[in-house]
KEKESE-690658 format. One line per 8 residues: number of its first residue (from 1); their letters; for each residue x, y, z of N, C-alpha, C. Coordinates in pm, 1 decimal. Layout:
N
NUM = a = X,Y,Z,X,Y,Z,X,Y,Z | ...;
//
This chain:
283
1 = mdaadadv = 13408.3,11840.3,7846.3,13266.8,11810.7,7831.4,13190.7,11936.1,7795.0 | 13106.1,11928.9,7697.1,13017.9,12039.0,7662.2,12897.5,12036.8,7756.1 | 12855.5,12155.4,7802.5,12745.9,12161.8,7899.4,12620.8,12094.1,7848.3 | 12595.9,12103.5,7718.3,12474.4,12044.7,7661.5,12476.5,11891.9,7664.7 | 12593.6,11831.8,7686.7,12604.3,11685.8,7691.0,12570.6,11628.8,7828.0 | 12552.1,11716.0,7927.1,12534.9,11668.8,8064.4,12406.7,11588.5,8080.4 | 12415.9,11480.3,8159.6,12296.1,11406.5,8195.9,12266.8,11416.7,8344.4 | 12350.8,11490.4,8417.6,12329.1,11518.1,8559.5,12342.0,11668.2,8580.7;
9 = lmigcgdl = 12248.5,11725.2,8654.4,12257.9,11865.9,8693.4,12268.2,11873.9,8844.4 | 12374.9,11938.9,8891.4,12393.6,11965.6,9033.7,12353.1,12110.3,9059.9 | 12251.2,12130.1,9141.2,12213.8,12264.4,9186.9,12281.9,12283.5,9321.4 | 12397.7,12348.3,9317.9,12483.4,12356.8,9435.3,12592.7,12252.9,9425.5 | 12716.5,12296.4,9449.0,12828.9,12202.9,9435.4,12940.2,12241.9,9532.1 | 12905.1,12245.7,9661.0,13005.6,12266.5,9763.8,13075.5,12135.9,9796.3 | 13116.0,12119.1,9920.6,13191.7,11999.4,9959.6,13111.2,11872.4,9934.1 | 12991.1,11863.4,9991.7,12911.3,11742.4,9973.2,12867.7,11727.9,9828.0;
17 = gsriglrl = 12822.4,11836.6,9766.2,12780.9,11828.9,9626.9,12892.0,11781.8,9535.6 | 13014.3,11829.6,9560.4,13128.2,11785.7,9479.7,13151.7,11636.4,9494.1 | 13140.2,11586.0,9615.9,13160.6,11442.3,9638.2,13054.1,11360.2,9565.4 | 12930.4,11410.2,9566.8,12824.2,11341.0,9493.8,12853.3,11344.6,9344.1 | 12886.0,11463.2,9292.2,12912.2,11477.5,9149.7,13028.1,11392.3,9102.1 | 13135.2,11386.7,9180.2,13251.4,11306.8,9140.8,13218.2,11157.8,9140.1 | 13138.0,11113.7,9235.2,13097.6,10972.4,9235.5,13012.3,10940.9,9113.3 | 12925.6,11032.3,9074.4,12844.9,11009.9,8955.1,12932.5,11010.7,8829.8;
25 = aerghrvl = 13032.4,11099.7,8826.0,13123.5,11103.2,8711.3,13202.0,10973.5,8700.3 | 13240.5,10916.6,8814.8,13312.0,10789.0,8813.0,13226.5,10677.1,8753.8 | 13095.4,10693.2,8761.4,13003.6,10593.3,8705.2,12971.0,10621.8,8558.9 | 13038.5,10721.6,8500.7,13020.8,10750.8,8359.6,12924.1,10862.1,8327.7 | 12869.7,10926.9,8430.1,12776.1,11035.9,8405.7,12851.5,11165.4,8372.7 | 12786.0,11251.3,8299.1,12839.4,11382.2,8262.1,12766.8,11486.4,8345.4 | 12841.1,11556.0,8430.1,12781.4,11636.7,8535.9,12801.7,11785.4,8509.7 | 12690.6,11859.0,8510.8,12690.9,12004.8,8502.9,12657.0,12057.8,8641.7;
33 = alrrrael = 12740.6,12146.1,8695.2,12724.2,12191.4,8833.6,12710.6,12343.0,8839.7 | 12609.2,12390.3,8911.9,12587.1,12532.7,8933.6,12648.7,12572.9,9066.6 | 12733.7,12675.0,9061.9,12799.6,12723.4,9182.6,12833.9,12870.4,9163.1 | 12841.1,12944.3,9272.5,12874.5,13086.5,9258.9,13004.8,13106.1,9183.4 | 13102.9,13023.3,9211.9,13233.6,13033.5,9145.5,13262.2,12901.3,9074.5 | 13245.4,12903.0,8943.1,13260.0,12780.0,8865.3,13400.1,12722.8,8873.6 | 13501.1,12808.2,8897.6,13637.9,12757.9,8901.9,13662.6,12666.8,9022.0 | 13570.6,12666.7,9119.7,13583.7,12579.2,9235.4,13518.0,12442.6,9213.9;
41 = vpaplhgv = 13452.0,12424.4,9101.3,13391.3,12295.7,9069.7,13501.3,12200.5,9021.7 | 13517.1,12085.7,9085.6,13628.4,11996.6,9049.9,13606.9,11926.6,8915.9 | 13714.1,11911.6,8839.6,13709.4,11833.2,8716.1,13688.8,11686.0,8752.2 | 13620.9,11611.1,8666.6,13573.6,11644.1,8531.7,13434.8,11706.8,8527.6 | 13381.6,11752.3,8642.4,13252.4,11818.7,8641.0,13264.9,11951.1,8565.0 | 13159.3,11991.0,8497.3,13156.4,12116.9,8423.0,13083.9,12220.3,8508.3 | 13151.8,12327.6,8546.1,13093.0,12427.9,8633.4,13035.9,12546.5,8558.8 | 12926.7,12601.2,8611.8,12865.4,12723.6,8560.8,12851.5,12820.5,8677.7;
49 = svdlthev = 12904.8,12940.4,8661.8,12896.5,13041.0,8767.2,12758.4,13104.8,8768.6 | 12691.8,13099.9,8883.1,12562.0,13164.7,8898.0,12534.7,13184.8,9046.5 | 12482.2,13301.7,9079.7,12439.1,13330.1,9216.9,12288.2,13313.4,9220.5 | 12244.3,13199.2,9267.5,12102.3,13167.3,9262.6,12018.4,13254.7,9355.1 | 12082.0,13325.2,9447.2,12005.3,13415.9,9532.0,11960.2,13539.3,9455.5 | 12017.9,13561.0,9334.6,11981.5,13677.8,9254.7,11955.0,13646.5,9108.1 | 12000.3,13530.3,9059.8,11997.4,13504.3,8916.2,11926.5,13373.8,8883.5 | 11864.7,13371.6,8764.7,11813.7,13248.0,8707.0,11918.9,13196.6,8609.9;
57 = pdlpalel = 11967.7,13074.3,8626.7,12073.1,13024.8,8537.3,12022.5,13004.9,8394.8 | 12112.6,13023.0,8301.2,12081.8,12999.3,8160.1,12134.0,12860.7,8125.0 | 12042.2,12764.6,8113.9,12081.4,12625.7,8092.3,12061.4,12586.3,7946.8 | 12148.6,12500.1,7896.4,12125.6,12443.6,7762.7,12014.7,12338.8,7767.7 | 11973.5,12290.6,7654.3,11875.6,12181.8,7648.2,11944.4,12053.0,7691.7 | 11916.9,12010.2,7813.7,11989.3,11898.5,7874.0,11923.2,11764.7,7842.7 | 12006.5,11661.1,7831.1,11957.5,11522.5,7828.8,11955.8,11473.3,7973.4 | 11865.7,11528.8,8051.1,11873.2,11517.4,8196.3,11821.3,11382.3,8245.3;
65 = rhlvvalt = 11907.0,11311.4,8320.3,11866.0,11188.3,8386.3,11853.0,11208.5,8537.6 | 11952.5,11275.8,8596.4,11954.3,11292.1,8741.2,11967.8,11440.1,8777.7 | 11893.5,11479.7,8878.9,11899.9,11615.3,8933.4,11931.9,11605.6,9081.7 | 12031.9,11681.7,9126.0,12071.1,11682.6,9266.9,12070.2,11826.7,9316.0 | 11998.6,11852.0,9425.2,11998.7,11983.3,9488.9,12077.3,11969.4,9618.5 | 12195.4,12032.6,9622.6,12283.7,12023.8,9740.0,12336.3,12163.3,9770.2 | 12247.1,12249.4,9814.1,12281.1,12390.1,9837.0,12340.6,12410.7,9975.4 | 12411.4,12521.6,9991.1,12471.2,12560.4,10118.4,12442.2,12707.4,10143.4;
73 = arprseea = 12393.8,12738.9,10262.8,12361.7,12877.6,10296.7,12448.9,12924.3,10412.5 | 12494.9,13045.8,10403.2,12569.1,13111.9,10510.1,12518.7,13255.1,10521.9 | 12501.8,13304.0,10645.7,12513.8,13236.4,10774.2,12390.2,13151.6,10802.5 | 12386.8,13089.6,10919.1,12269.6,13010.0,10954.0,12162.1,13102.4,11009.6 | 12092.2,13165.9,10918.0,11983.7,13256.8,10954.0,11864.7,13226.5,10864.8 | 11746.3,13264.6,10910.2,11626.7,13239.3,10830.6,11634.6,13310.6,10696.4 | 11688.4,13431.8,10695.9,11696.8,13509.2,10572.4,11789.8,13442.7,10472.0 | 11907.8,13401.1,10518.2,12004.3,13337.7,10427.5,11951.2,13204.1,10376.8;
81 = yratyvdg = 11887.3,13128.3,10463.3,11832.2,12999.9,10421.7,11721.2,13018.7,10318.8 | 11634.0,13117.7,10339.2,11526.0,13140.0,10243.3,11581.9,13183.0,10107.8 | 11680.6,13271.8,10108.7,11738.3,13319.8,9983.5,11800.7,13206.3,9904.0 | 11858.6,13108.9,9973.4,11928.6,12999.9,9905.6,11837.5,12880.8,9879.5 | 11780.2,12823.6,9986.6,11710.6,12696.3,9975.2,11572.8,12707.3,9910.1 | 11505.4,12819.5,9928.4,11372.1,12835.2,9869.9,11379.4,12918.1,9741.8 | 11421.6,13044.2,9753.1,11423.0,13130.9,9635.2,11527.0,13085.2,9533.3 | 11644.9,13045.3,9580.9,11750.3,12999.5,9489.9,11711.9,12871.2,9419.0;
89 = mrraldav = 11658.7,12774.7,9494.9,11617.2,12650.0,9431.5,11504.0,12675.5,9332.9 | 11411.7,12765.3,9367.5,11301.3,12793.4,9275.2,11354.6,12848.6,9142.8 | 11452.1,12936.9,9148.0,11509.6,12991.6,9024.4,11574.7,12881.3,8941.1 | 11646.9,12792.4,9008.5,11712.9,12683.7,8935.8,11610.0,12589.6,8874.3 | 11503.6,12558.7,8947.3,11401.2,12469.7,8893.1,11324.8,12536.4,8779.6 | 11308.4,12668.2,8786.6,11249.6,12740.8,8674.1,11333.7,12719.9,8548.2 | 11466.2,12726.5,8565.4,11555.9,12708.5,8450.7,11549.5,12565.9,8397.2 | 11539.8,12467.1,8487.5,11527.3,12328.1,8444.4,11399.9,12310.3,8363.5;
97 = eaagrlpe = 11290.4,12367.6,8412.6,11163.6,12356.8,8340.7,11172.6,12423.5,8203.3 | 11239.2,12539.0,8198.4,11253.3,12609.3,8070.6,11338.7,12530.6,7972.3 | 11433.3,12449.3,8025.9,11518.5,12368.1,7939.3,11442.0,12251.3,7878.0 | 11323.5,12222.3,7933.3,11234.4,12128.6,7868.3,11256.0,11983.1,7896.2 | 11323.5,11948.1,8007.0,11345.6,11806.1,8034.8,11338.7,11779.7,8185.2 | 11241.6,11700.9,8228.6,11234.3,11661.7,8367.8,11329.0,11544.3,8392.9 | 11390.7,11539.2,8510.3,11484.4,11429.5,8538.9,11411.8,11298.5,8565.2 | 11482.8,11187.6,8539.4,11430.1,11056.4,8575.2,11431.5,11036.1,8726.2;
105 = rallisst = 11536.4,11084.4,8791.6,11549.7,11077.6,8936.8,11597.9,11213.9,8986.5 | 11547.0,11254.3,9102.1,11587.4,11382.3,9160.8,11602.7,11365.5,9310.7 | 11700.7,11434.1,9366.1,11732.9,11421.2,9508.5,11762.1,11558.0,9567.1 | 11702.9,11585.7,9681.6,11729.9,11707.5,9757.9,11799.8,11670.7,9887.2 | 11914.0,11734.8,9913.5,11982.2,11718.5,10041.9,11920.9,11814.8,10141.3 | 11864.8,11760.7,10249.5,11807.6,11841.6,10355.7,11874.1,11802.8,10488.0 | 11807.5,11826.8,10597.7,11868.3,11804.9,10729.0,11768.5,11742.1,10824.9 | 11819.2,11655.6,10913.1,11734.3,11600.6,11018.7,11694.4,11708.6,11117.9;
113 = gvhgdvpd = 11749.8,11828.3,11103.5,11709.4,11939.8,11187.9,11562.1,11974.9,11173.2 | 11498.0,11932.7,11062.9,11355.0,11962.1,11046.8,11271.3,11886.2,11149.5 | 11330.2,11786.3,11216.5,11255.4,11711.4,11317.0,11256.4,11779.8,11452.8 | 11341.1,11879.3,11472.2,11336.4,11959.5,11592.8,11345.8,11879.1,11719.8 | 11275.0,11927.7,11821.5,11278.1,11862.7,11952.0,11172.4,11753.8,11960.3 | 11210.6,11642.3,12018.9,11119.0,11531.1,12044.7,11143.7,11486.1,12188.5 | 11056.2,11403.1,12244.9,11083.6,11352.6,12380.5,11221.7,11288.5,12389.4 | 11289.7,11312.9,12498.9,11427.7,11266.6,12514.3,11440.9,11117.2,12488.6;
121 = gtlvdesh = 11541.5,11083.2,12405.7,11571.1,10944.5,12376.0,11490.0,10885.2,12262.9 | 11394.9,10960.8,12207.7,11312.5,10908.8,12098.8,11399.3,10870.3,11979.3 | 11374.4,10753.4,11923.0,11442.3,10711.0,11801.8,11356.7,10757.8,11683.9 | 11401.7,10861.7,11616.6,11324.7,10925.2,11510.3,11347.8,10852.2,11379.1 | 11237.9,10818.8,11310.4,11247.8,10762.6,11176.3,11157.4,10843.0,11082.7 | 11141.6,10794.2,10960.5,11068.0,10870.1,10859.5,10919.2,10880.9,10889.7 | 10867.7,10801.4,10982.9,10726.5,10809.9,11019.5,10697.3,10929.3,11110.2 | 10800.6,10988.5,11168.9,10781.4,11103.7,11256.5,10762.3,11230.2,11173.3;
129 = apspkdgp = 10655.3,11301.8,11202.0,10628.8,11426.4,11130.2,10732.5,11530.5,11168.6 | 10781.6,11608.7,11071.7,10876.9,11715.5,11104.8,10815.4,11815.8,11202.0 | 10900.1,11870.3,11288.8,10855.8,11971.7,11385.2,10969.5,12071.4,11405.9 | 11002.1,12149.9,11301.5,11116.5,12241.6,11311.3,11100.2,12341.4,11425.5 | 11211.6,12366.5,11494.4,11204.0,12451.1,11613.5,11257.8,12591.6,11591.9 | 11320.2,12618.1,11475.5,11372.1,12752.3,11453.6,11353.2,12792.3,11307.7 | 11386.5,12917.4,11275.6,11365.0,12970.6,11142.7,11434.8,12893.4,11032.5 | 11566.1,12867.0,11042.2,11633.8,12791.4,10937.1,11572.0,12653.7,10913.1;
137 = arvlleae = 11535.8,12582.6,11019.9,11474.7,12450.1,11002.6,11338.0,12461.6,10936.9 | 11261.2,12564.5,10972.2,11130.7,12583.8,10907.2,11147.8,12612.0,10758.4 | 11251.3,12688.0,10722.5,11276.3,12716.9,10581.2,11316.9,12589.3,10507.2 | 11397.1,12505.4,10570.3,11434.5,12378.5,10506.0,11311.9,12293.3,10477.6 | 11219.2,12288.9,10571.5,11096.6,12212.5,10548.0,11016.6,12274.8,10434.2 | 11012.3,12406.8,10428.2,10945.3,12473.9,10316.8,11012.6,12438.4,10184.5 | 11146.3,12430.4,10185.5,11218.7,12391.6,10063.9,11183.8,12248.8,10023.2 | 11172.0,12158.3,10120.2,11131.1,12021.0,10088.7,10994.1,12019.7,10021.7;
145 = elfasrvp = 10902.9,12099.9,10073.6,10767.2,12104.7,10017.7,10768.9,12162.8,9877.0 | 10850.1,12264.4,9854.4,10863.1,12321.7,9720.2,10920.5,12218.7,9624.1 | 11022.7,12148.6,9666.8,11084.9,12045.7,9584.4,10982.7,11938.2,9546.3 | 10904.4,11893.4,9642.9,10805.3,11789.1,9616.5,10700.1,11836.6,9517.1 | 10663.1,11963.9,9524.6,10560.2,12016.0,9434.6,10613.0,12037.2,9293.2 | 10743.1,12067.2,9281.0,10799.7,12097.7,9149.4,10861.8,11975.7,9081.2 | 10901.8,11876.8,9160.4,10970.1,11759.5,9104.5,10896.8,11634.6,9152.4 | 10787.0,11598.7,9090.2,10711.6,11479.4,9132.5,10800.6,11354.8,9130.3;
153 = ggtvlrcs = 10790.2,11276.8,9237.0,10870.6,11155.6,9246.1,11010.7,11177.8,9298.8 | 11042.8,11302.0,9336.0,11175.3,11329.7,9390.3,11192.0,11273.5,9530.8 | 11315.8,11264.4,9573.4,11351.2,11207.1,9703.3,11426.4,11309.2,9786.5 | 11396.0,11313.8,9915.0,11466.7,11400.4,10009.6,11554.9,11312.7,10098.7 | 11682.4,11348.6,10107.5,11775.1,11282.0,10198.8,11807.8,11380.0,10310.1 | 11752.0,11355.5,10428.7,11776.8,11440.8,10544.6,11900.0,11389.2,10618.5 | 12007.1,11464.6,10612.5,12132.6,11422.0,10674.9,12145.2,11477.0,10815.9 | 12202.2,11395.2,10903.2,12241.1,11442.4,11036.5,12368.3,11525.6,11023.9;
161 = glyggqrp = 12431.2,11553.8,11137.0,12550.3,11637.6,11135.7,12659.5,11581.2,11047.1 | 12696.6,11657.2,10945.5,12799.5,11613.8,10851.2,12938.4,11641.2,10907.3 | 13028.8,11548.2,10886.6,13168.5,11570.7,10924.5,13256.3,11495.1,10826.9 | 13386.4,11518.9,10836.4,13480.6,11451.5,10746.1,13542.3,11551.4,10650.3 | 13660.5,11520.3,10605.5,13730.7,11610.2,10513.3,13825.5,11700.4,10589.0 | 13781.9,11821.8,10616.3,13863.1,11912.7,10694.9,13857.8,11870.1,10842.2 | 13950.8,11923.1,10922.4,13951.3,11892.1,11065.3,13819.7,11938.7,11128.0 | 13741.4,11847.7,11184.4,13610.1,11886.3,11237.1,13621.7,11982.7,11354.6;
169 = rlvdkvaa = 13521.2,12067.8,11365.9,13518.2,12164.0,11476.3,13519.3,12092.8,11610.5 | 13453.4,11975.8,11617.7,13449.9,11903.3,11744.4,13589.6,11862.7,11788.8 | 13677.0,11827.3,11696.1,13813.9,11790.6,11731.9,13884.2,11908.0,11797.3 | 13868.4,12026.7,11740.7,13930.2,12145.6,11799.6,13872.5,12175.2,11937.8 | 13742.3,12154.4,11952.7,13680.7,12180.9,12082.7,13731.7,12083.7,12188.2 | 13743.5,11955.9,12151.1,13795.8,11857.7,12246.9,13940.1,11890.5,12282.0 | 14019.3,11929.6,12183.0,14158.9,11965.0,12208.5,14169.3,12083.2,12305.0 | 14068.1,12171.7,12300.2,14068.1,12288.9,12388.1,13999.2,12262.0,12521.3;
177 = gdvgdpdr = 13951.3,12138.7,12541.1,13886.0,12103.5,12666.5,13740.6,12145.4,12674.1 | 13679.1,12178.0,12561.6,13540.2,12223.0,12558.6,13458.2,12121.9,12479.9 | 13377.4,12041.3,12549.6,13299.4,11938.6,12481.0,13150.1,11962.9,12493.3 | 13110.0,12071.4,12554.2,12967.9,12099.0,12566.6,12900.4,12005.7,12665.3 | 12777.9,11966.1,12633.5,12695.6,11884.6,12722.8,12724.6,11736.8,12698.3 | 12791.3,11667.7,12790.3,12826.4,11527.0,12766.4,12705.6,11433.3,12764.1 | 12590.7,11477.9,12815.3,12473.7,11391.1,12826.1,12377.0,11408.0,12709.1 | 12415.8,11481.7,12606.4,12326.9,11505.9,12492.5,12348.2,11400.0,12384.8;
185 = wtnrihrd = 12237.6,11343.9,12335.1,12246.5,11252.9,12221.0,12290.0,11330.5,12097.5 | 12381.2,11272.3,12020.8,12427.8,11334.6,11897.7,12411.4,11236.5,11781.8 | 12394.6,11291.7,11664.3,12374.0,11213.3,11542.5,12463.3,11269.4,11433.9 | 12522.9,11182.1,11354.4,12618.7,11230.1,11254.5,12623.0,11134.6,11135.2 | 12679.2,11185.4,11025.0,12708.2,11101.5,10909.1,12831.2,11159.3,10840.5 | 12924.8,11073.4,10805.8,13044.5,11117.1,10734.9,13004.8,11165.1,10595.8 | 13070.5,11269.4,10548.0,13035.6,11325.1,10417.2,13048.7,11221.8,10304.9 | 13147.9,11135.4,10314.0,13161.6,11032.4,10210.4,13042.9,10936.3,10212.7;
193 = daaaaavh = 12993.9,10904.2,10332.0,12877.5,10816.6,10341.7,12751.4,10886.7,10292.2 | 12739.1,11016.1,10320.4,12623.9,11090.8,10270.7,12626.5,11096.9,10118.4 | 12744.4,11119.9,10060.7,12756.0,11122.7,9914.3,12723.1,10986.2,9854.5 | 12773.3,10880.3,9918.3,12744.6,10745.4,9869.0,12596.0,10714.2,9877.4 | 12531.1,10760.1,9984.4,12387.2,10737.4,9998.0,12310.4,10810.6,9889.1 | 12350.0,10933.1,9858.8,12282.6,11010.1,9754.0,12293.4,10939.6,9619.3 | 12413.2,10895.3,9584.1,12432.9,10826.7,9456.1,12357.7,10694.4,9454.6 | 12358.2,10624.2,9566.5,12286.4,10497.0,9576.5,12137.5,10516.6,9549.0;
201 = lltrpepp = 12078.0,10618.8,9608.9,11935.0,10642.7,9590.1,11903.0,10686.9,9448.1 | 11995.3,10758.1,9386.0,11973.4,10804.5,9249.2,11983.3,10692.2,9146.8 | 12064.9,10593.3,9173.7,12101.0,10497.1,9069.0,12051.2,10355.3,9093.4 | 11996.4,10323.6,9211.3,11948.6,10187.2,9235.4,11827.3,10160.0,9147.2 | 11806.3,10034.8,9105.4,11696.1,10004.5,9014.4,11558.4,10034.8,9073.1 | 11541.2,10005.3,9202.6,11410.7,10023.6,9264.2,11382.2,10171.9,9287.8 | 11258.6,10215.8,9267.0,11225.6,10356.1,9292.9,11238.0,10387.9,9441.5 | 11297.9,10500.8,9475.0,11317.2,10534.4,9616.0,11189.3,10585.4,9681.6;
209 = epvylgnd = 11190.2,10584.1,9814.0,11083.2,10645.5,9892.4,11097.0,10798.3,9887.0 | 10993.6,10871.5,9927.8,11003.2,11017.8,9924.0,11106.4,11076.7,10020.5 | 11130.0,11009.8,10134.3,11219.3,11065.3,10237.6,11304.2,10953.6,10297.5 | 11432.1,10986.1,10318.9,11523.5,10899.7,10393.9,11598.9,10984.4,10495.8 | 11630.3,10923.3,10609.1,11715.4,10987.5,10709.4,11856.3,10932.1,10695.8 | 11951.7,11021.9,10676.4,12091.3,10982.7,10660.0,12167.8,10996.2,10789.4 | 12202.9,10884.3,10848.0,12272.3,10883.4,10976.6,12361.5,10760.4,10980.8 | 12462.8,10763.5,11066.4,12542.5,10642.0,11081.2,12465.4,10541.9,11167.1;
217 = depalmgd = 12529.9,10432.5,11203.4,12460.2,10323.8,11272.4,12441.4,10347.3,11421.8 | 12507.0,10448.8,11477.7,12509.1,10458.2,11623.6,12496.4,10602.0,11673.2 | 12374.4,10650.1,11696.6,12361.6,10774.5,11773.3,12436.8,10758.5,11904.8 | 12503.5,10864.0,11948.8,12591.9,10848.7,12064.6,12584.9,10971.4,12153.1 | 12612.7,10951.3,12281.4,12619.4,11062.9,12374.0,12746.0,11144.0,12346.7 | 12733.0,11274.5,12355.3,12846.0,11362.6,12324.5,12968.7,11327.7,12407.4 | 12949.0,11292.1,12534.2,13062.5,11259.4,12619.1,13139.6,11138.9,12569.6 | 13070.2,11039.5,12512.8,13137.9,10921.2,12460.1,13217.3,10955.6,12334.1;
225 = vaaeiarr = 13157.5,11036.6,12248.1,13228.2,11077.9,12126.3,13352.5,11159.0,12163.0 | 13335.3,11254.0,12254.5,13447.4,11338.7,12295.0,13558.4,11257.0,12360.5 | 13521.0,11156.0,12437.5,13622.2,11072.6,12503.5,13706.4,10998.3,12400.1 | 13643.5,10947.5,12294.7,13718.2,10877.3,12191.2,13812.2,10971.5,12117.4 | 13764.9,11091.7,12086.6,13850.5,11188.9,12017.8,13966.4,11229.2,12108.1 | 13938.5,11250.3,12237.7,14044.7,11287.4,12331.2,14150.9,11178.7,12338.6 | 14106.9,11054.0,12337.3,14203.1,10943.3,12341.0,14294.2,10947.9,12218.6 | 14235.3,10973.5,12102.2,14315.3,10977.4,11979.4,14407.2,11099.1,11975.8;
233 = lgvapppr = 14361.8,11208.4,12034.8,14445.5,11328.5,12038.8,14553.6,11321.8,12145.6 | 14535.7,11233.0,12243.1,14630.3,11225.7,12352.5,14614.8,11338.6,12451.4 | 14489.8,11387.1,12469.8,14463.0,11495.2,12564.3,14380.2,11440.3,12679.5 | 14362.9,11523.7,12783.3,14289.1,11480.8,12901.9,14146.6,11442.7,12864.5 | 14097.3,11332.8,12920.8,13960.6,11289.2,12887.6,13857.4,11387.0,12942.9 | 13747.2,11405.7,12871.4,13640.2,11493.8,12918.2,13555.1,11423.7,13022.9 | 13461.1,11493.8,13085.2,13369.1,11428.6,13179.8,13289.6,11318.6,13110.5 | 13270.6,11206.1,13178.5,13194.2,11096.3,13121.1,13045.1,11129.0,13127.1;
241 = pdprkahg = 12968.9,11083.0,13030.4,12824.9,11109.0,13033.1,12754.6,11023.4,13137.2 | 12640.7,11070.8,13181.5,12555.4,10995.4,13272.7,12432.4,10951.8,13193.4 | 12423.5,10823.6,13155.4,12311.0,10777.2,13073.7,12175.4,10808.6,13134.7 | 12169.0,10822.8,13266.3,12041.5,10853.7,13330.8,11994.8,10994.9,13297.7 | 12087.3,11080.2,13256.8,12053.7,11218.9,13223.9,12050.1,11243.6,13073.0 | 12058.2,11136.7,12994.5,12064.5,11152.2,12849.5,11940.9,11225.2,12797.7 | 11962.0,11315.0,12703.1,11850.9,11391.0,12647.3,11878.0,11421.4,12500.4 | 11772.5,11454.0,12428.3,11783.0,11478.4,12285.3,11729.6,11360.9,12205.4;
249 = krisnarl = 11733.3,11374.2,12073.6,11677.1,11270.2,11986.8,11786.8,11183.4,11928.0 | 11747.0,11064.3,11888.1,11833.7,10972.3,11816.2,11773.3,10949.0,11677.8 | 11858.4,10938.3,11576.9,11812.4,10924.0,11439.3,11834.5,10780.9,11391.3 | 11730.3,10721.0,11334.7,11738.8,10584.9,11280.6,11772.8,10590.1,11131.7 | 11864.4,10504.0,11089.2,11896.0,10492.0,10946.4,11838.0,10363.4,10886.7 | 11738.9,10303.8,10954.1,11689.9,10171.0,10914.8,11635.1,10170.1,10772.4 | 11559.8,10272.8,10734.4,11503.0,10272.9,10598.6,11614.1,10281.0,10494.3 | 11712.4,10365.9,10517.0,11823.0,10378.1,10422.1,11904.6,10250.2,10417.8;
257 = ratgwvpa = 11930.2,10191.1,10533.2,12003.1,10065.0,10539.6,11929.7,9955.3,10463.0 | 11796.0,9956.3,10470.3,11717.3,9851.3,10406.1,11727.3,9855.6,10253.8 | 11773.1,9966.3,10197.6,11790.5,9975.1,10052.4,11918.1,9906.7,10004.5 | 12005.2,9869.5,10098.0,12134.1,9810.7,10061.6,12251.1,9904.1,10080.2 | 12225.0,10028.4,10121.2,12335.3,10121.5,10151.4,12407.1,10075.4,10277.3 | 12539.7,10075.0,10271.2,12621.8,10035.7,10385.5,12724.1,10146.4,10410.3 | 12722.9,10208.0,10527.8,12818.1,10316.3,10553.4,12961.0,10264.6,10568.2 | 13054.6,10338.0,10509.6,13196.2,10305.2,10528.1,13242.8,10341.3,10668.4;
265 = yptyregy = 13172.7,10436.6,10730.7,13205.9,10483.0,10865.9,13082.1,10462.4,10952.8 | 13057.9,10338.1,10999.2,12931.6,10307.9,11067.1,12912.9,10374.6,11202.0 | 13024.5,10416.7,11267.7,13014.0,10487.5,11394.2,13120.1,10596.9,11398.3 | 13113.6,10677.5,11502.7,13214.3,10782.1,11520.4,13353.6,10723.2,11539.8 | 13363.9,10600.9,11586.6,13495.8,10540.2,11610.1,13573.0,10524.3,11479.2 | 13503.9,10479.7,11374.1,13569.4,10468.4,11243.8,13581.2,10604.8,11177.3 | 13477.7,10686.4,11191.3,13474.0,10812.9,11119.1,13580.3,10911.9,11161.1 | 13609.7,10918.6,11289.9,13706.9,11016.6,11336.3,13850.1,10966.0,11329.1;
273 = vtdapagp = 13870.4,10842.8,11284.4,14007.2,10792.0,11270.4,14085.2,10878.1,11171.3 | 14026.0,10906.4,11055.9,14096.4,10982.7,10952.7,14102.8,11129.6,10986.2 | 14007.3,11177.7,11066.4,14004.0,11320.4,11097.8,14086.2,11353.7,11221.0 | 14104.7,11257.3,11309.7,14176.9,11284.7,11433.5,14266.8,11168.5,11469.7 | 14370.6,11139.8,11390.1,14461.3,11030.6,11423.2,14533.3,11056.7,11553.4 | 14585.0,10949.7,11614.5,14644.9,10961.0,11747.1,14760.7,11059.9,11746.8 | 14776.5,11128.5,11861.6,14887.0,11221.8,11877.3,14839.0,11362.3,11902.2 | 14913.4,11441.8,11979.7,14869.0,11577.0,12015.4,14862.3,11671.6,11899.0;
281 = tah = 14924.2,11639.1,11786.1,14918.3,11729.2,11670.0,14821.4,11676.1,11564.8 | 14722.4,11596.1,11610.6,14625.3,11536.8,11517.7,14566.1,11643.4,11427.8 | 14537.7,11602.7,11304.2,14502.0,11703.0,11202.8,14392.8,11648.1,11112.4;
//
């Protein structure tokens, strides 16, 4: 594929971005992906090497239909997040503007972390105003605001804790007997479901809302999730949670569900099957 033939531009193409790009390619789209190391962009996507924390990409005149911003910052610090999500995205959007074609649909991957702390047990939906509690979350909200100002009509997909693909850190922690606070509400979405949601919002006939929360169907207490993983690993069960002490927020996926999106992994029970099959050597 020649870069100038692309009708999709991926700003960022890590694990989740690659899954989104490959799903779009399966639908016949021609995908151009910006990544620090273009050789890591999976075929048939066309990769361009660029470090957006320092460089403005040189883009061809694109026949742009869809724009996806799926950046990844390391480490989790305010400085790294600003360099990537705000300054890096601004450089990429400058290049898109210079290329002379606004997308028909645009999507930014963000995080439910922008909602910060809420009263314990609150079911958070898109009507709740963001209240970031730390520097990285505040920068993500700033990135959302920048995206909205530069890409009118764009959509933000705020994902809960992503898992799937590689062996999740939680599986290793359960195997080591460390499950953290069993009474804390947790929220998650499998990476394949997050990618499917992104493509669904980009390609459905109806215009999307400005914001969606990406979560599976069942916020769950950490102790319940850990107990299921321990059962599959064949290790000693962790302490059971006490629902009377439950704390933290729960994320609603009702708006996303109402669009017709259906998760392949509706709860942690289905999602961790592939990541932690039964047996002490689960992988």
